[in-house]
N, C-alpha and C positions, 0 to 999 in steps of 0.2 A: 521517318517510316510510316507515317500513316497521316489519318484526318480524325481531329476530336469534333463532337459533339455534345451540345448540352442536352441531357433529356431527363426523362422520369421517368421514375420507379412506380407504376401505379398501382403493385400490389401491397407495398412498403409506404407507399406516400412520400419520397425520396427522390430530391435531386441528384443524378451521376453525371459523371462524363464518359461519355461513349465513343471509343478509341477504336477506328476500323484500319487495319491494316491494308495499304492502298496495292501494294502488287502482290497480294495477297494470292492472286490467281496463276503465278509463275512460282509459288512453293510447290514444288513435290510433294507425295504425300508421306514421305520420313522427317522430311521439315517440319510440315504445318504438326504432324503428329507432336514432336520435339517442342514446338513454339505453345502447343498446346498443356504438355506436362511440365512445362519450364512456368507457366504464367500461372499454373493452379499455384506450382513452389511460391511464386510469386503471392498470391493471395492466402497464403500460410503464412507468411509474416506480420502478423498483429503488431506491430508497435505504434507510438504515436508521432514518433519520424519517419516513418515509412508512408506511402501512399497507400491506400488501402483497396485491393483488389477484389470486388464483390462478384464478378462473373467470367466468365472466358467461354469462346464457342466460334461456330463457323456460320454465315451465312451467306448461300449462292458464290461458294468458293470463297469467299473474303473472311479473313480470321477477325474475331474482334475481341476487346476487354472491354469492361465494365469497371470503372473504379468513382471511388468519392471525389466528389464533385469541388474543386479548392477555390479558394478566392484570394488574391493575392499578387505577389509580382516573382519572378524570378530571381535569385541572386544575382543572375548577370545583369537584369534590370537595373537592378540596386547597386551593382559596381559600378553602371555607369554613369551615376552621380558621384563618384567619390568613393574613396575607402572607408570601411567602415571604423564607428568608435570601438575602441578596445574591450570595453564590458560588452558591446554588440558580437565583435566579432567572436570571443569565448563564448559567449553562449550559446550563440549557433554552432561553433564546432564542437561544444559539450553534446548538443544534438544529435547532430549528425553522424557523430563515433558512437553513440549508443545505438542510434538507429541499425550503425553498419554492424556493430556488436551483437545486434538480434537477429542481421540476415545471416552473418559468418556462423551462429551458433545452428543455422539451419542446414549450413554448407554451401551457399550461396555467396559467390562473388559477384561484383556488381562491375569492374572492370572498367566503367566509364563515369567516375566521378569529377564532376566539375560544376562553374558556374551555374550554365543551363542546366542541369538536372536536379540541381536545388530550389524550391519554391517557397518562399517566405508567405503562408497565409498572415491575412488582416489581424490576425489575432496573435502574430507574432511567435508562430511555431514554424522552425524547420522542417521538411518533408522531400524528402530524397525519393526521386523519379525513378520510373525505369526499371525497378530491379529484373533480372532474369530476364527481361529483352535481348537484352544484345546475345544471350549466348543462342536465342534463332540463328545467329550466323556466323557461331562460332564454329571453325572448320574440327576436324576430329587431330586428336592428337599424332604428330609426324614424330617418326624416328630419327635419330641423326642431329645433326648440326643444322640450325635453322640463321637466316640473314635478314637483310630488310629487303631483298629484290625476291623473298619467295610469295608464292600466291598464295593471298588468305583472302576471306570474307569480311567484310568492314561494316560496320554499325548502320551507315549510312542506304546500305541496301543489301540485294542479295548477290546482286552483281561480286567479280575478280576482278581486280587488277595489280599488277605486279607494284611493289614497295607499298601496300597497302600494312598497316598491322591494326589491330584491334585495340579501339581507344582514340583517347582525341588529341592533336597534339599539344604539350607544353602541360598535361595532365599525366600521361602514361607513366609507369614504374619503369625502371631499367630494366628488368626483367620485362616486359610488354615491348619494349623497343626491340627487344634481342631476340622476341618470340619465343623467352623460355614458357616453364609453365608458371601458372599464377597462383596464388591463394589471398587467402585475407589482408595480406601485409601488403598487396598490390594496392588495394583502397585504403590503407594507411599512407602511402607515399602519394597518392592523389588527393588527399584530402589536405596532406599537409600542405601542398601547392593549392588548394584552394585556401588554407589557414591563412599564408604569405601573402596572397592576394588579396583578402580580407583587411589584411594587416597596415599593406603597404600599398597599396591601390594599381600596386602594376604585377606583370605575370612572375612567376617566379624562375622559369625560362623559356623568356621571349626569343624569338627568332622568325627570320621570313621567307623562311622554310620550311617543309618536314625534317629535311636532313639537318638545318642546324639547331632544329630545336633539338631532335635527338640528340647529336654530340653535347647538346648542353645537359642534356637529361645523364646522359651517359658519363662526362666528364668533368662537369663545373658543378661549383656550388653557386647557390643566388647571392645576391647581392647581401648587406645588411640590413634588416629591417630599420626603418625610420628609427630615430634616438627616445621618442616620447615611449615606444615599444619597451616595457620591462625586460630586462635580460633574461628573465628564466622561461618567458616564451617564447623570445628568441630560441631558448637552448629544446623547447618541446618541439617547436614547428624544425630547428634542424634535425632532431631526432628521428621525425615522420619521415625528412627528406635524405636520410641516408640511404647510398648506393646499396648496400647488402642488405637485403630483407632480415637478417639475423639480426642486426644492429637497431633497427628498428621498435617502436613498440610492437609486442606481438599481437597485442588485440585492440580491437575497439573499445571497449571497458575500463583496458589499462591506460588509452589516450584521453578518454573522457573525464576517466579521475584526476589525471594527472592537468588538466584544465579544468575541472572543476573545484578542485579544491582551493585553487585560486583565485577563480572567476568572481565571486562571492564579494561585494562589496564590504570594506573595514568599518563602516560604521554604519548607524542608522537601527532599524527594527529588523525583528526577523519579517517583516512583511514581504522581502527580497526573497525567501523561501518559492517554491512550487507550490501550487495549490494542489490540494489533495481533494479528488473527488468525493464525494457524501459517501459514498459507499465503504471508499477506502477509510474516510477518516471514523465511521460508525467502529469498522475494525480496527482499527488504530487504539482505539479507547478500551476496545475488550482485549487484544495485546498486551494492553501494560495490565489490566485487570490480572491476567497469568504470569507479568514479569518473566516471561523465558520465551527461547525461540530458538529454531536451528539456523546455523550460519552457514552458508556454503563456503566458507571464503579462508578453509585452512592455509591456505596457501599464504596467507600473512603471515603467520606465524612460526617460527622457528626458534629453538632454546638459544640464551644466550652465552656464549663462549666466553672462560675463562678469559681476562686482559683483555678481551675485545674493544677498540676504540668507541667510545659512545656515538651513535651514526648521527648523518646530518639533519636528518629530516625524524620524526618521532618513531620508535620500535614498537611495536606490540608482543607481546607473550601471553601464550594462553596461560591459563592458573588450573580449570577444571577441565575433566574429560566423563565424568559420568551422564548416560544422558537422564533428562529433567528437567523440571522448571526451577527457576532459582528468586526466592520470596525477597531478597534482601541481602545487601553486602556492605560491609565496612573493614577501616582499617583499625588496626588496634595503637595503642604507643608504642609496642614492642616492633612494629612493623608485619604485622602477621595481619591476615585476612579473615574474617569470623564471616560466614554467611547463613542462608538456610534454605532449604530445597527438599520435596520430596521425592526422592530416587526412587528406583522400582516401585511404583504405587504406594511407595510407605506413607505413612502422616509428614510432616511439614517437621523436620529437625534441623539444630544447629550443629554446624560443623567450625572446626579452627582448621585452618591450612597456612605453615610456613612456605614463605616464598621459596621456589626452587624444589619446594617436594611433590611429587607426585600423587600424592594421598590425602586428602584431609582426613581429619579428626573425629569422629563423633565426640559432642561434649554432655553426651544424655539428658539432654533437652527435649523433649519429645511434644508434638501437636503444639510446635511454636514456632511463631513468625520475627525473625532480628526485626527491632525494631530502630537500637539505637547503642554505639560503642562509646564509653566513656573517655575522652582522651586522655585525660588526668589518670583514673584509675585502673581503665581497661575494663569495669564492671558493663553487663550488658543488659538491656531493656528488652523483653520479649513480650509479643502480645498473644496468650494463651487462649487456647477454642475458639477462632472465629470461624464459624459456620460457613461464611461467604469467604469467595475466591477473589470477588471482584475488587478492583483498588477501590472504589468508591463507598464498597459497601465492609472491608475489613473493618471489626469490629469483637475485641478481645477485651479479657481481663491482663492489663498491664503487670510485669513481675521484671522485679532484680534478680541477676545470678551472676556469681563470681567469674570472673575472667576464667578460670578452670572448669567449668560447668557448675554441678550440683543442683540443689533443690531450689525451685525458683520462690521465691517470696513475694507474694500477691499484695501489690498495693493499691489498684483502683480499675474499677468497672467502666466498660463501655469505651474503650481507648480505638482510636483508629490509627494516630501517630504519635512517637514519643522523643524528644530527642534529649539528651545529657547537656547541662549548663558547665562551664569550664570548673563551676564552684562545688560540683557532684547534685547539685539539684537535676529537678526533670521540667520541661514543659512538655505539655500534651494535649493533643488534639482530639476532642470526645464529640459521639455522636449516638443520638436519640432520639428515636421519634420524627425521623427526617431532620433534625437540626442537629449544628456543629458548632462546634465554640472551644476558642483556646483557653488554658489555663497555662498559667505561670507567677509564682509555683503552685502546685496541687490547691486546688481548690479556689482559686482566685481566677476570676476570668476576665481577661482582657481582651478578646474578639468574641464576637458571635455573629452568623450569617447564614445565609442559605446558600445552596450548592456545594459541593467538596472543596476539603481541605486533604492537599495530602503536602507530603515533603518538606516537615516540618526540620529546619535546620538553624542551629545559632552560631550565630560570629564568633570570631577566634577569641574575641576581648568577652565575652558574655553580656555586649549591650543591646544587642538586636538577633529578632527571630526573623528569618527570611522564610515565609513557607508559600506555596503554589494552591491559587485558588480559582476553583470554578462554578462563577455564579450561574454561569448558563452551560450549553453543550456548545455553544457557539464561541465562545469566549474565554479564555485564561489569564488569569494575571499573576505577578507575582509581585507580594507585596511584603515589607519589610514593617514589624513590628517592635516598638521597644517601650516598656513601662510608663516612662515620661513623656512620650511626645505620641500625637495622633499617627494611626498609621497611614502608610505611603504607601503608593501603585509604584514601584517600580518600572513595570513592564507591564503592556498588556496586548494581547495576542488574538485575533481571530483566530479559529479552528482551521478554516481555510488554508491558513497558510502554515500551518503545522500543528502537531501535537505537542506542546510545553511540556516538560515534568522536569523533575529529581534538579532544581538549584541548588547547587552545591558551594559554599563559601571557598574563596581563595585562601590558602595558610597566610597569607599576610592580610587578610581581611578588609582589601581594600576593592573587591568587588567578588562576583559571582561565576559561575559557570552553570548552565543549564542545557538541557539536550533539546531539539528541535525536530522531529521525525515526520514525514510525509512519504507520500508515495513513492518518493525519487529516492529517498534515504533517509539517515540522518546525520545531525551535526553537533558538534558541540561549538556551544556560543558563548562568548566569554560577555557579560554584564557588569556594566560599572556602578558604581552606587549614583551616578547621575542621569543613567537611564540607557549609557550608549550602547551598542552590542558591535562586537566584532567576532567575526567566525575564526573558529581555533582549528577545527580538522572535520572532516566529510568522509560518511563511511557510506557503500554502496546496499549495506541494507540495513535493519532496524537494530540500534544500540541504547542502552537507556546508562546514563552517570550514575554511579553509583556513591563513588565517593574522590576524595582529593588527600593523597596524604603529607605530612607537614615537610616532606623533601620534595613535592610536587609529583610524584608517582600518580597516574589518573587511574582508577578502577572503576570499568564499563562492563557492562551486561551485555554481549554481544547478543542477537534476538533475528529470529525467525524463524519459519515455520512454512504449514498449510493448513487450507481449511478443508471440509469434508463436508459432503452431504450424503451421510449414509442412513440405508433402508436396516431397523433391527424386527425381530421377532419376539417379543416379550416371553410367548409361551413355548417357543424351541433354544431361545438364548444361542442363537446362531451368530457366528461372527457375523459383525455388522457388513454390507456391501456396500462401496463407496462406489456413488455414480457420478462425484465429481468429472467434469468434462475437460475443463483447463485447471486454472491454479486459483481462482478466487470465488467459489461459490456463495450464491445468495440465494436462501429457500423462498418461493414465490408459494405455489399453494400446492395440496394434494386432492387428486379426487378422491369424491367420498367413499368410493370400494376402495380407496390404497392402490390402483392399478396405475395409474401414469402422474408424474409427479412434473411441476414445471419450477424451473429456476434458473437463476442467471447465474453467469458463467463469467471469468474476465481474464485477459493477459495481455500485456502490453499496453495497457491505457484504453481498451475496447472491451465493449461489454456487448453478452450476447445472450437473445433467450433459448433456453434448450428445454426440452420435453422429449419426457426418458420415460419407459415402461420399468416400473419399480422392478422387475425380474431381472434386467440387465441387459434388456435389449439394446443397440446401437444409439445414441440422441438424435434427435432431429433438431438443427437448428431453425429458428424461425426468423430470426433477424437480428439485431442491434438492439439494444436498448435494454430498460430491468423489468423483470417477470414482478408479476403482483397476481393476477386471479386466472383462475381454469374455469369455464363455465360447467355445471354438471353435467351435460352430455360431453364434455370434452374437445369438442369442437371447435371453441372459441379461446384464446388467451389475450387478457387485458395485461397490454405494455408500456413501459413509459419512455419514449423515442429519447432521443441525444437532446432536441429543444426543449423536452418538458413542460410545455403549455398547452398540452394536450393527451391523451389517452387516444390508444390505437387498439381497436378489437380487431385481432388479426388471426384468420382461420389454419387451425392446425394442420388442415390437408387443403385439399381444392375450394378454392373463395377468393373474395376480394376484401381485404383490410379494409376498416372504414374508421374514421377520426370522431373522437371527443373533444368537441373546444373546450379548453378549462384555463381561460384566462384568467391569470392574477393568483392562482392555486399550485402550492407546491402540493403536489400528492406523494404519499407517505405509507400507504398502505392501502389494499381492495379485497375483496370477495365478492362474489356473486350470491342472491340469492337462491335459495334452492330451487325455486321455481325456475331459475334464470331468465327474469322478469327486471331485475334491477340488480345494479351493479352500486354496490355498498365502499365508500371510498374514506380515507381518513385525510383528510387535508387543512393545510394551512392557508387562510386567505390572506391577502397582504394589505387588508383593511381589518382585519380583527385579530382579536388575542389566542392563542393556544391554537391548538388543533383540534378540529370539530368532525362529527362524522355525516355524512353528504349522501343521498342517493342519486343515481342517475338511471334514468327511464332509458333499458337498454334499445329498445322497439324505436323509440324515438329520436335518443341520444341527448338527451336533454338532461342537464343538472338541475335538480330539486334542491329548495331551501337546505341547509341544516338542520341536524335533528337539535329541537332548545336542550339547553345544558349539559350536552356532552362536550367533555372535553379528555382529549387524550392524551398519554405520553406520545412523543414524536418518535417515531419510526419502530412502532412495535405491532404487533399482527393485530389483523381482526377475525372474528370467529362469526359465522351466521347459521343458529341453530338447525335442526334438521325441517321443523314445522315454521320456519322464515320468522319466530314471533320474536326471538332474541339476538343480540347481537353482543359478543363480548368485547370487553377491550379492555386496555391497565390503562387505568384513569387516573385522576390524580393524585400523585404521591405512590406512584405504583401501586394504587390497590385494585384490584380486578373490580370490573363493573360491568351488569351484566343490564343493556338498555332495549325498552320495550321498542318494537319498531313499528306500534301503534299508537305512541307515544304515552307519556305516565311516566312517574319517577324511577329512577334507576337503582336498582341496587348493590349495592358494595359489599363484597365480599371481605368479611374480617377476620376470617377462620385462617388464613396465609398471612405470613408475614411481609410488608413491602420490604424490609432491607432485602431480600431475597430477589427482588425486582420479577415478581411474575407477570406472566402473558399468556392468553388464551392461548392452545394448542387443538382446539378442535370440542367438537360437540361426540358423546357417544348417540347411539341409534336412540336410546330411551331416555334424552334428555340432561345428562348428566352433564357438567363441564370440565374439561382436561386444561390443567394448568401446567406451563412448564417455567421454569427459575434459572433466570441467566444467573446469577449468584451463588448457587447454591452446591455446596459440593457435601457428598456427592452429586454428579449429576442425577436429575430425577424429576418426574410428571407425579401431579397429585390428584384425582380422582375426586370430585365435588357436587353431592347433591346438593340439587335447588329443590324448593325453598328452603332447605334445612343449613345448609352451608357445610353440611357435615362431608369429611374427607372420608371418603370411603374405602379407599385403596392411595396407594404410593408405587408407584414403578421407578425404579434403579436401571440408570442406564449406562450399560456396559461399554466402553467406549473402546478401550485395548488401546490407546494410545499414549507417548508420554505426554503428559501434562494436560490428555482431555479430559480434563473433568468439569469445563466449563461448556453449556453449550450456547449457543447464540440465538437458536429457533429452533422449535418443533412442529410435527405435526403429527395428528394419531386418525387413523383410518374410524368411522363410524361402528364397525363390529370391533373394535380395539384391538386387533388383529397385528395392526402393523405400525410402527413408528419410523418416520422420518424425522432426521434428527441431523442440524448443522451446528458446526462444531470445530472447534480447532486441535490442533495439535504443537507442543509446543515442547522444543528443546530449549536449551540457553548453556552458554558457559560464561565463565567470566575471563576476562584478560585484563592484563596490566600493560601503561601506555606508559612510555617514558620520553622525555625529550620535550614537550608541549612547553612553546612560550608562555607561560603565566602572567608573565611581569612585564612586560611592554608596554 
């Protein structure tokens, strides 16, 4: 349809593809206007498997598009070398189906899915090209009967000729061939034909002419796939290629799930799971902290009918229905479910639920998180009085409670996790002063180390304990522990490959099952005692395994929700004004006067820098990247592009962007000095340990030497004082630290608890430091006077959302009249899964 040029976007410093429609001169005004509208719609389809449209316009009568520049080859070019390996074909099928699902959700039907329109990037990602552009030549809807000799417009040009239909022979659906109305199921058929060709190396509907091919599409079935293709794959492809749309998969999401549930390898480590972007990983850690979520998958659940035969695939039944976060859940010996939750804004309480009953019963245990249930007696272990909601900082008083409830009997302090042994004893993980250790039995330390311990689980025979250990934010281990043997690391998983949690023993004790969560969803994975893994079940949302009953039933917490960037007025107690623009905001900076807010927001794997007025005016999108800092005059934003080896100082209005080269630096936070002459960054150098504070001279764009002795907790904000003399950071061990910019000894603030993970939220005009607390319940800020370190004011943050009791980030204006808070709101429900094959 046109010519494509490699071009450079000088404003944002990126290379792009510029597509000029060659016969634009012959387009009438109406079709040109329709092209621009549909190109803008294509530009709204932000998804990692769809080509990104940056801009659309017309120059000298020629319409043009500006899209991302892709490096790689088309699927057609790849197929010229032969059919694809099974695993590759399935992975590409999942990606294309997910891209189609995103487009269909916006009402866009591709109508020309074929190997020529699938691009394989050098990084292994499938990108679907030319979304919405076929609509440029779409004819108006005609009434009455349609046939092959009707005059229509073709994708190859704007002219018409008899016998042409919209699409490409061999990949069109039957309804396209007949000229009937089409919807998203048309694209499902075409993708089925592409899948068939990837798996077999031949076209599903070959023919020497358009008429032959059309006859095959309408009346014939493709030849069987090669014997090396598993039968279930043939069934999935066959369902895509059903002649009637009602008999196909009804959405791209359904097809992606069907392909993805089987596409994961049957052995190896969780390294095969999709990589999670850094921002998503940081959020995943905090999601687990809340242990709650909203899941929009209600259609997966239905009540079981009496006498209904067991399904051939696992069945899922929803167990809880009230809005709120779930803290922990276990089966009892008599197959009930006990769990804790803070419903309706109350403190966390313990409930008992009989399977099949719609309403759980209170056990009368308040301000308590369920830790464990004895499989022998049903006795409960609970944690009382933990201030923190963050799973890596929960610490309370361990107490025993009768199975039917009653008054807890306190037995140990500073306990983070607990588990019953088959004999009725307790194994506990304790936390104090930044250190964690395991006692088995109580009082006998059998393991200690740095980092976080979670998910203690005792084997059915009582001889081993499995637990999840996070020595670093970037790594997770599953460790086996026994009194008589040295600890054994059963699995090591980098954080980028999935957030590993909740390792639960199989009822036969021959292995464990754990959850791995990424930006693409969650998976239950079986782990043998030799370290081999086998995927069991994939979920499109966030899910955490809770327990496995003796009869094989699996208890999970369905999770999801949304993040907010909200403006609060402490003086008026007005309802928060949510300024989030897409689905996953990350707070960047607040102007000193509190009028402008810079943040990142994400959707479909793409992240953009957004500038908004705090009074709620529409957002201004500055471009792709991660937002860090806003200059004091509000004219410049410091952002991190996707490449990550430099900072871009982008104008918020007219002007040119400039770059600051940062070789071998991983930037994690930034803020301008109040005179605008320096940009202070917290960054990790490839050749140095830890995260340090670096100054950048803005005028020369030169990186200066790091501040000696600075050691900053990764991915926490920094705050520059109004007089530019001090920089507040979250220092070693989450201790708030004030660093003098002119040199000298830092001041560590010891009047707040590092267990609550404090971070700097800003300075007042008179030089007081405001701290936020990521692990505090309820959410709050504290004003600290310096140098006395006295807390002079505490500000409770009323977030008004289910589960919205923990904050990710916060900023306060210098006059203390306005606070911006980034926080999640979570709801969650428990679900029962039956039919998982745990014994293969």
